[in-house]
C-alpha positions as CSV (number, residue, x, y, z in Angstrom):
1,X,57.6,39.7,13.4
2,X,54.0,38.6,13.9
3,X,51.4,40.2,11.7
4,X,48.0,41.5,12.8
5,X,44.9,42.7,11.0
6,X,42.1,44.8,12.6
7,X,39.0,44.1,10.6
8,X,36.7,47.0,11.5
9,X,39.5,49.4,12.4
10,X,37.4,52.5,11.9
11,X,35.1,51.7,14.8
12,X,35.6,52.7,18.5
13,X,37.1,49.4,19.6
14,X,39.2,49.0,16.4
15,X,40.7,52.5,16.8
16,X,41.5,51.7,20.5
17,X,43.2,48.5,19.5
18,X,45.2,50.2,16.8
19,X,46.3,52.8,19.4
20,X,47.6,50.1,21.7
21,X,49.3,48.2,18.9
22,X,51.2,51.3,17.8
23,X,53.2,51.2,21.0
24,X,53.6,47.4,21.1
25,X,56.8,46.9,19.2
26,X,56.3,43.2,18.6
27,X,53.7,43.1,15.9
28,X,53.2,44.6,12.4
29,X,49.7,45.8,11.5
30,X,48.5,44.9,8.0
31,X,46.7,47.9,6.4
32,X,43.7,47.8,4.2
33,X,43.2,50.5,1.7
34,X,40.4,52.9,2.7
35,X,38.4,52.4,-0.5
36,X,38.6,48.6,-0.1
37,X,37.4,48.3,3.5
38,X,34.2,46.5,2.3
39,X,35.9,44.5,-0.4
40,X,35.4,40.9,0.8
41,X,38.2,39.6,-1.5
42,X,40.8,42.1,-0.1
43,X,39.7,41.5,3.5
44,X,40.0,37.7,3.0
45,X,43.5,38.2,1.7
46,X,44.6,40.2,4.7
47,X,42.8,37.9,7.1
48,X,44.6,34.9,5.7
49,X,47.9,36.7,5.7
50,X,47.7,37.6,9.4
51,X,48.9,35.7,12.4
52,X,46.1,37.3,14.5
53,X,42.9,39.0,13.3
54,X,40.8,41.3,15.5
55,X,37.2,41.4,14.5
56,X,35.6,44.7,15.5
57,X,32.4,44.2,13.6
58,X,28.7,43.7,14.1
59,X,27.8,40.1,14.9
60,X,26.7,39.1,11.4
61,X,29.8,40.6,9.8
62,X,32.0,38.9,12.4
63,X,30.6,35.5,11.4
64,X,31.1,36.3,7.8
65,X,34.7,37.3,8.4
66,X,35.4,34.0,10.1
67,X,34.0,32.2,7.1
68,X,36.6,34.0,4.9
69,X,39.4,32.0,6.6
70,X,40.6,29.4,4.1
71,X,40.0,25.8,5.3
72,X,43.7,25.0,4.8
73,X,44.7,28.0,7.0
74,X,45.8,26.6,10.3
75,X,47.9,29.7,11.2
76,X,45.5,32.6,11.5
77,X,44.1,33.1,15.0
78,X,41.0,35.2,15.7
79,X,40.0,37.5,18.5
80,X,36.4,38.5,18.1
81,X,35.2,41.6,19.9
82,X,31.6,41.1,18.9
83,X,28.9,39.2,20.7
84,X,28.8,36.5,18.0
85,X,30.9,33.8,19.5
86,X,31.1,34.4,23.3
87,X,29.2,31.3,24.2
88,X,29.8,29.4,20.9
89,X,31.3,25.9,20.8
90,X,34.9,25.9,19.7
91,X,35.6,29.4,21.0
92,X,37.5,30.4,24.2
93,X,36.2,33.2,26.4
94,X,38.9,35.9,26.5
95,X,39.0,36.6,30.3
96,X,42.4,35.4,31.6
97,X,41.6,36.1,35.2
98,X,38.6,33.8,35.2
99,X,40.9,30.9,36.3
100,X,44.4,29.6,35.7
101,X,42.9,27.2,33.2
102,X,41.3,30.0,31.3
103,X,44.6,31.8,30.8
104,X,46.2,28.6,29.4
105,X,43.2,28.0,27.2
106,X,43.5,31.5,25.7
107,X,47.2,30.9,25.1
108,X,46.5,27.8,23.1
109,X,43.3,28.8,21.3
110,X,42.9,29.7,17.7
111,X,39.4,31.3,18.3
112,X,39.0,33.7,21.2
113,X,35.8,35.7,22.0
114,X,36.5,39.0,23.8
115,X,34.1,39.7,26.7
116,X,31.6,42.4,26.7
117,X,32.3,45.4,28.9
118,X,29.4,45.0,31.3
119,X,29.9,41.2,31.3
120,X,33.6,41.5,32.2
121,X,33.0,43.6,35.3
122,X,30.0,41.4,36.3
123,X,31.9,38.1,35.9
124,X,35.0,39.3,37.7
125,X,32.9,40.5,40.7
126,X,30.8,37.3,41.0
127,X,32.4,34.2,39.4
128,X,34.8,33.4,42.4
129,X,31.9,33.7,44.8
130,X,29.8,31.2,42.9
131,X,32.7,28.9,42.3
132,X,33.4,28.7,46.1
133,X,29.8,28.2,47.0
134,X,29.5,31.5,48.8
135,X,26.8,32.6,46.3
136,X,24.5,29.7,45.5
137,X,24.1,28.9,41.8
138,X,20.4,29.6,41.9
139,X,20.7,32.9,43.8
140,X,18.3,35.5,42.2
141,X,21.1,37.9,41.1
142,X,20.5,41.5,40.2
143,X,23.0,43.9,38.7
144,X,23.1,47.5,37.5
145,X,25.9,48.8,35.5
146,X,26.8,52.5,34.9
147,X,28.7,53.2,31.7
148,X,30.0,56.1,29.7
149,X,28.4,56.8,26.3
150,X,31.4,55.6,24.3
151,X,30.1,52.0,24.9
152,X,27.3,52.8,22.4
153,X,29.7,53.3,19.5
154,X,29.9,56.0,16.9
155,X,26.1,56.7,16.8
156,X,25.8,57.2,20.5
157,X,29.0,59.2,20.7
158,X,27.6,61.5,18.0
159,X,24.3,61.8,19.9
160,X,26.0,62.9,23.1
161,X,28.7,65.1,21.5
162,X,26.5,66.8,18.8
163,X,24.0,69.6,19.1
164,X,21.3,68.6,21.6
165,X,17.6,69.3,21.1
166,X,16.6,67.7,24.4
167,X,17.9,67.8,27.9
168,X,17.3,64.0,28.3
169,X,21.0,63.3,27.6
170,X,22.0,65.4,30.6
171,X,20.7,62.7,33.1
172,X,21.6,59.0,33.5
173,X,19.4,56.8,31.3
174,X,18.5,53.2,32.0
175,X,18.1,51.0,28.9
176,X,17.7,47.3,28.1
177,X,14.5,47.4,30.1
178,X,13.1,44.3,28.3
179,X,15.8,42.5,30.4
180,X,17.2,40.6,27.4
181,X,20.5,42.4,27.0
182,X,23.0,40.7,24.6
183,X,25.6,40.2,27.4
184,X,23.3,38.0,29.5
185,X,24.3,34.6,28.0
186,X,28.0,35.2,28.9
187,X,27.1,36.7,32.2
188,X,25.3,33.5,33.2
189,X,27.6,31.0,31.5
190,X,30.9,32.3,33.0
191,X,29.7,32.9,36.5
192,X,28.2,29.5,36.8
193,X,24.7,30.9,37.6
194,X,21.8,28.7,37.0
195,X,19.7,31.6,35.7
196,X,20.5,34.9,34.0
197,X,20.6,38.0,36.3
198,X,18.1,40.8,36.3
199,X,20.5,43.2,34.6
200,X,19.8,46.9,34.1
201,X,22.5,48.9,32.3
202,X,22.7,52.7,32.6
203,X,24.4,55.2,30.3
204,X,25.4,58.6,31.5
205,X,26.9,61.9,30.2
206,X,30.6,61.0,30.4
207,X,32.8,59.5,27.6
208,X,34.1,56.4,29.3
209,X,34.3,54.5,32.6
210,X,32.2,51.9,34.2
211,X,30.9,50.7,37.6
212,X,29.1,47.3,37.7
213,X,27.3,46.7,40.9
214,X,26.0,43.3,42.2
215,X,23.9,43.6,45.5
216,X,23.7,40.5,47.7
217,X,21.6,39.6,50.8
218,X,23.9,37.9,53.3
219,X,21.0,35.8,54.7
220,X,20.6,34.1,51.3
221,X,24.3,33.2,50.9
222,X,26.2,30.3,52.4
223,X,25.8,30.1,56.2
224,X,28.2,32.3,58.1
225,X,29.0,34.5,55.1
226,X,29.8,38.1,55.9
227,X,31.5,41.0,54.2
228,X,34.9,39.8,55.3
229,X,34.3,36.3,53.9
230,X,33.3,37.8,50.5
231,X,36.3,40.0,50.5
232,X,38.7,37.2,51.4
233,X,37.4,34.9,48.6
234,X,37.8,37.7,46.0
235,X,41.3,38.6,47.3
236,X,42.5,35.0,47.2
237,X,41.2,34.5,43.7
238,X,42.9,37.5,42.3
239,X,46.1,37.4,44.3
240,X,49.0,38.1,42.0
241,X,46.9,39.3,39.1
242,X,48.3,42.3,37.3
243,X,45.0,43.7,36.0
244,X,42.4,42.8,38.7
245,X,42.8,44.6,42.0
246,X,40.7,44.0,45.1
247,X,40.6,47.1,47.2
248,X,41.0,46.7,51.0
249,X,37.8,46.3,53.0
250,X,36.6,49.6,54.4
251,X,39.3,51.5,52.6
252,X,38.3,55.2,53.0
253,X,40.0,56.0,49.7
254,X,37.5,53.7,47.8
255,X,35.0,56.6,47.8
256,X,35.2,60.4,47.8
257,X,33.0,61.7,50.6
258,X,30.9,58.6,50.2
259,X,30.6,58.8,46.4
260,X,32.1,56.1,44.2
261,X,34.1,57.3,41.2
262,X,33.3,55.2,38.1
263,X,36.1,56.9,36.2
264,X,39.1,56.0,38.4
265,X,40.2,53.1,36.3
266,X,40.1,55.0,33.0
267,X,43.0,54.8,30.6
268,X,44.1,51.5,32.2
269,X,43.5,47.8,31.6
270,X,42.6,47.4,35.3
271,X,39.5,46.1,36.9
272,X,39.0,47.2,40.5
273,X,36.8,45.1,42.8
274,X,35.3,46.7,45.9
275,X,33.1,45.3,48.6
276,X,30.7,47.6,50.4
277,X,27.8,47.1,52.8
278,X,26.9,46.1,56.3
279,X,26.0,43.1,58.4
280,X,22.8,42.4,56.4
281,X,23.5,43.4,52.8
282,X,26.6,43.7,50.6
283,X,27.3,45.2,47.2
284,X,30.3,44.0,45.1
285,X,31.4,46.7,42.6
286,X,33.7,46.3,39.6
287,X,35.2,49.4,38.1
288,X,36.8,49.4,34.7
289,X,37.4,51.4,31.6
290,X,34.7,50.2,29.1
291,X,37.2,50.8,26.3
292,X,40.1,49.2,28.1
293,X,39.6,46.1,30.2
294,X,36.0,46.2,28.8
295,X,37.1,46.0,25.1
296,X,40.4,46.9,23.4
297,X,42.7,46.4,26.3
298,X,41.3,42.9,27.0
299,X,41.7,42.0,23.4
300,X,45.3,43.1,23.3
301,X,45.9,41.2,26.6
302,X,44.6,38.0,24.9
303,X,46.8,38.6,21.8
304,X,49.8,38.9,24.0
305,X,49.1,35.5,25.6
306,X,48.4,33.9,22.2
307,X,51.6,35.2,20.6
308,X,53.9,34.6,23.6
309,X,54.5,38.2,24.6
310,X,54.5,39.5,28.2
311,X,50.8,39.7,29.1
312,X,51.0,43.4,29.9
313,X,52.8,44.6,26.7
314,X,51.3,47.9,25.5
315,X,48.9,48.0,28.4
316,X,48.7,50.2,31.5
317,X,48.0,48.4,34.8
């Protein structure tokens, strides 16, 4: 049986990965003693004993963990959930649906960088449109992304779920307003855009769920592009995918009385893609669970590919 070690298992993503692995049946999780979680020697031992290591750590700690792998160790494979290696040379981006070649690359890789939650939804909504030329590479892309507060980790969860001295947490809050969010490099690199988007994330008073919206002016796209063309490109790209679903165009069930539900993909590893708009302007929306397809679910999906399991083992579609 394959062995797995979750380095950083006490964090939000680590706990979610552990929860999914508990129902997997095909892997054995190596345990670290609670009082030795920061013991580099003990961590190095477990890292080098594992077939797959999940890194659920801050960026600096993730790089340090990779350095603990012995030079002679050609067995241990790494899935890094941090930002540290997402555009790094020698690392494979862990988004299987990006292309058939990407799925094969993940399967064969020893170093996989898990996508960020905002980035996963953005890339899935836009990458096929850029690849086919519908959206020009130099299009001035903007994006806003609504997320639950669990995406901020333990400190933000405690802030929202603790005693509140201010009503500011009751309303949606934009952040990253310096427009240098840590997901921007992967958002640009894996969509094929020439420039990073203007990206504004928004956190709101719900635990998990995410809606990533990319507005587009049809007059600035490839000649003849309309809503149906955008929908057709996305539908063709994701045809047969288990975890990416393109909703029918003008499907009345896509909204509730005109309101879009950012929570409808929660507790799944699914990313819904929806096309809204009119004859002049379109918005492509990705909906996902920021702790599922946006984090732990995606990581387990990559592990399944790397170890030869069915891709959906321990995951809900």
